[in-house]
C-alpha positions in Angstrom: 0.0 0.0 0.0 1.3 3.5 -0.9 2.6 5.5 2.1 1.2 9.1 1.8 2.9 12.0 3.7 1.7 15.6 4.0 4.4 18.2 4.9 3.6 21.7 6.0 6.1 24.5 6.3 4.7 26.8 8.9 7.3 29.7 8.5 5.9 33.0 7.3 8.6 33.1 4.6 9.6 30.3 2.2 13.1 28.8 2.0 14.0 29.3 5.6 15.4 26.8 8.2 12.0 25.1 8.5 12.0 24.4 4.7 15.6 23.0 4.8 14.7 20.7 7.6 11.7 19.4 5.7 13.9 18.8 2.7 16.1 16.6 4.8 13.0 14.8 6.2 11.8 14.2 2.7 15.2 12.8 1.7 14.9 10.2 4.4 11.4 8.9 3.5 11.1 5.3 2.3 11.3 4.8 -1.5 7.9 5.1 -3.1 6.4 7.4 -0.4 4.0 9.9 -2.0 4.6 13.4 -0.6 2.4 16.5 -0.8 4.0 19.6 0.5 2.5 22.9 1.5 4.0 26.2 2.5 1.9 28.5 4.7 3.6 31.5 3.2 2.4 30.6 -0.3 -1.1 29.5 0.5 -3.9 31.8 -0.4 -6.3 31.9 2.5 -7.7 34.4 5.2 -6.0 33.4 8.4 -8.2 35.6 10.6 -11.3 33.4 11.5 -14.0 36.0 11.8 -17.2 35.1 13.6 -17.8 31.7 15.2 -18.6 28.1 14.4 -22.3 29.0 13.7 -21.3 30.8 10.5 -18.0 29.2 9.3 -16.5 30.8 6.2 -16.1 28.6 3.1 -12.7 27.0 2.6 -10.5 28.7 -0.1 -9.2 26.3 -2.7 -5.8 25.9 -1.0 -7.4 25.0 2.3 -9.7 22.5 0.6 -6.6 20.9 -1.1 -4.8 20.7 2.2 -7.9 19.2 4.0 -8.2 16.5 1.3 -4.5 15.8 1.4 -4.6 15.3 5.2 -7.7 13.1 4.8 -5.7 10.9 2.4 -2.4 10.8 4.2 -0.9 8.3 6.6 1.6 10.7 8.2 1.7 14.5 8.7 4.9 16.5 9.2 4.7 20.2 10.4 7.7 22.5 10.9 7.7 26.0 12.3 9.8 28.5 14.2 8.9 29.3 17.8 7.9 33.0 18.0 6.7 34.5 21.3 6.2 31.0 22.7 4.0 29.7 19.9 3.8 29.1 16.2 3.7 32.1 13.9 0.3 33.8 13.6 -0.4 32.7 10.1 0.2 29.0 11.1 -2.2 29.5 14.0 -4.7 31.0 11.6 -4.3 27.8 9.4 -5.3 25.7 12.4 -8.3 28.0 13.2 -9.6 27.8 9.6 -8.8 24.1 8.9 -9.4 22.0 12.0 -13.1 22.6 12.2 -15.9 20.7 13.8 -17.3 18.2 11.4 -14.0 17.9 9.6 -11.4 17.3 12.3 -13.6 16.4 15.3 -17.2 16.0 16.3 -18.9 16.1 19.7 -21.6 13.6 20.4 -25.1 15.0 20.4 -25.8 13.8 23.9 -22.9 15.8 25.2 -20.8 12.9 26.4 -17.6 12.3 24.4 -16.3 13.1 21.0 -15.0 11.6 17.8 -11.4 12.4 16.7 -12.1 12.4 13.0 -8.4 12.5 11.9 -7.4 9.4 13.9 -5.5 6.8 12.0 -2.7 9.2 11.0 0.6 9.8 12.8 2.5 13.1 12.9 5.9 14.6 13.5 6.3 18.1 14.8 9.6 20.0 14.1 10.1 23.2 16.1 13.0 25.6 15.7 13.8 28.1 18.4 16.3 30.6 19.9 15.6 29.1 23.3 17.8 26.1 24.2 15.3 23.1 24.2 16.3 22.1 27.7 15.5 25.7 28.9 12.1 25.5 27.1 11.3 22.5 29.2 12.7 23.7 32.6 11.7 27.4 32.5 8.6 27.3 30.4 7.2 23.9 31.0 7.4 22.9 27.3 4.1 24.7 26.9 4.0 24.9 23.1 4.8 21.2 22.8 2.2 20.2 25.4 -0.5 22.3 23.6 0.3 20.7 20.2 0.2 17.2 21.8 -2.9 17.5 23.8 -5.0 20.4 22.3 -4.1 20.4 18.6 -2.9 17.3 16.8 -3.7 14.9 19.6 -7.1 16.5 20.1 -8.2 15.6 16.5 -6.7 12.1 16.6 -3.1 12.1 15.3 -1.1 9.4 17.1 1.6 8.6 17.6 3.1 12.1 17.7 6.8 12.7 17.8 8.4 16.0 18.5 11.8 17.4 17.4 13.1 20.5 19.1 16.0 22.3 17.4 17.8 25.2 19.0 19.2 27.6 19.7 19.4 28.9 16.1 21.1 32.2 16.8 24.8 33.2 16.4 25.7 30.5 13.9 24.3 27.7 16.0 21.9 26.5 13.3 24.8 26.2 10.8 27.0 24.3 13.3 24.3 21.9 14.2 22.5 21.5 10.8 24.2 18.3 9.8 23.3 16.7 13.2 19.7 17.9 13.1 19.1 16.8 9.5 20.6 13.4 10.1 18.2 12.9 13.0 15.3 13.9 10.8 16.3 11.5 8.0 16.4 8.6 10.5 13.0 9.6 11.8 11.6 9.8 8.3 12.9 6.4 7.4 11.1 4.9 10.4 7.8 6.8 9.9 6.2 4.1 7.8 6.6 1.7 10.7 4.8 3.8 13.3 1.8 2.1 14.9 -1.3 3.9 13.7 -4.9 3.2 14.4 -7.2 2.3 11.5 -8.7 5.3 9.7 -12.4 6.0 10.1 -14.8 5.1 7.3 -16.3 8.5 6.7 -17.4 11.0 4.0 -14.8 13.2 2.3 -13.5 16.3 3.9 -15.7 18.8 2.0 -18.8 16.7 2.6 -18.1 16.4 6.4 -17.6 20.2 6.6 -20.7 20.9 4.5 -22.8 18.6 6.7 -21.6 20.5 9.8 -22.7 23.8 8.2 -26.2 22.6 7.3 
């Protein structure tokens, strides 16, 4: 069976460190893997979610293409720089616009429990930062990583989820450590096909699920 991977570059500008790390990850994927790659900087969509879930705006073509790619994928890889303790605002906007009820998750009508509609897919999160990764854990409680694990990717069903923290990137540190970082990612990519994933849900396509939630 074909191994399908979606890669998202969450930097506000193309061709930065996030992109280079994704290049290395792609190089390490098993032969025959089908990769669809997206760059938030190049995607045409409104990142500011105006209103609420009672009147969700339509998906722009780029968002629909990404939603369909994630639906079809086995493995998701997201890379972004850590800015002010979180992902860049445009990447946060992507989450707000994309991971909608009906498409990514659904609460049960009786109010008890929910369905994680993107279960059956694994994910790797790549975060670059000026902060030394150990300091991120000790001083800040690894807050951005914990949020992505529990309240973003884990919330909608991605499992297992691996995290790669790379930093600091200032004062030539990225250049000095680049070979080590990329080798680590190539090894992770090579093993991604063997991750233990749940079975995907049998459900309507992305656009149909979202349209059903709007009706």
